[in-house]
N, C-alpha and C positions, 0 to 999 in steps of 0.2 A: 504494500500500500504506500509505503514511503517513496519508493521509486516512481510509482504512477502519479502520486501527488506532486512530486518535484518536477516531473516531466510536463505535467499539464498546468502547473502553477495554480492548482485548485485543491484546497485542503478540506472540502466538505466530504465527510466519510461516505455518504450515499452516492455522491457524484464520482468519487474515486473508485468505489466498487463497480459502478456502471462502466467506467473507463476500463477497468481490469477485465470485466466480463466480455468486452469486445476484443476477441482475438487471443485471449489468454486461456490456455487449457492447463489445469493443474497437473502436476506429476502424480504418479501413483506409486505408493510404497507398500509393498506386501510384507505383512508381519505374520510370523507363525504364532502359535498359541502361547509359547513361552515368552516371546518378545512382547506380545500384547499384555500379558500379566505383569511383566516388569514395567511396561509403559504406563499402566494404570496406577502404579505406585509413585510415579514421578510427580513432584509438586507443581511443575510448570505445564502440566498436561490436563486437559479437561477430559477425563475418561468417559464421560457421558457422550462425547462426540466421536468416540471410536466406533466404527461400524462393527456389528456383531459378526459379519462375514464380508469377505472381499477386501479390496485394497483401500488404504487410507489415501485420500486425495489431499495433496499439500503442495506448497511451493518448493520446487527443487531447483538446483542450479541449472539443470537442463531445461526445465519448463520456463524459467525466467529468461534464459538465453534465447529460446525459441519464440518468446512472446514478441508482440509488436511494440514493446516499451522502449526499445533502443533503435536509434537511427543507423548506427554503425556497429557491426559485430566484429570483434577482433578476438581470435582464438590464438593463444600462444601455447606452444608445446616445446619441450626441450628438443634440441636437435641431436642426432646421433654423432658421436665423435669417432 
């Protein structure tokens, strides 16, 4: 949301969410049963929002990179020596 707000120079949460929903597809993270149980115990996670089955939809580096929030995409990778 911070990136979308800064890019649009609009900080109204409802409008920022509308901007994000246009062309941004969240990434999917699959958790097994043990990972879900550990995730439920983390203080910074709302366990009520974890789906009972299927993948968790969230912002990932790849989904952010593939979104329309950036004008220029630069990918840097180490070169082989």
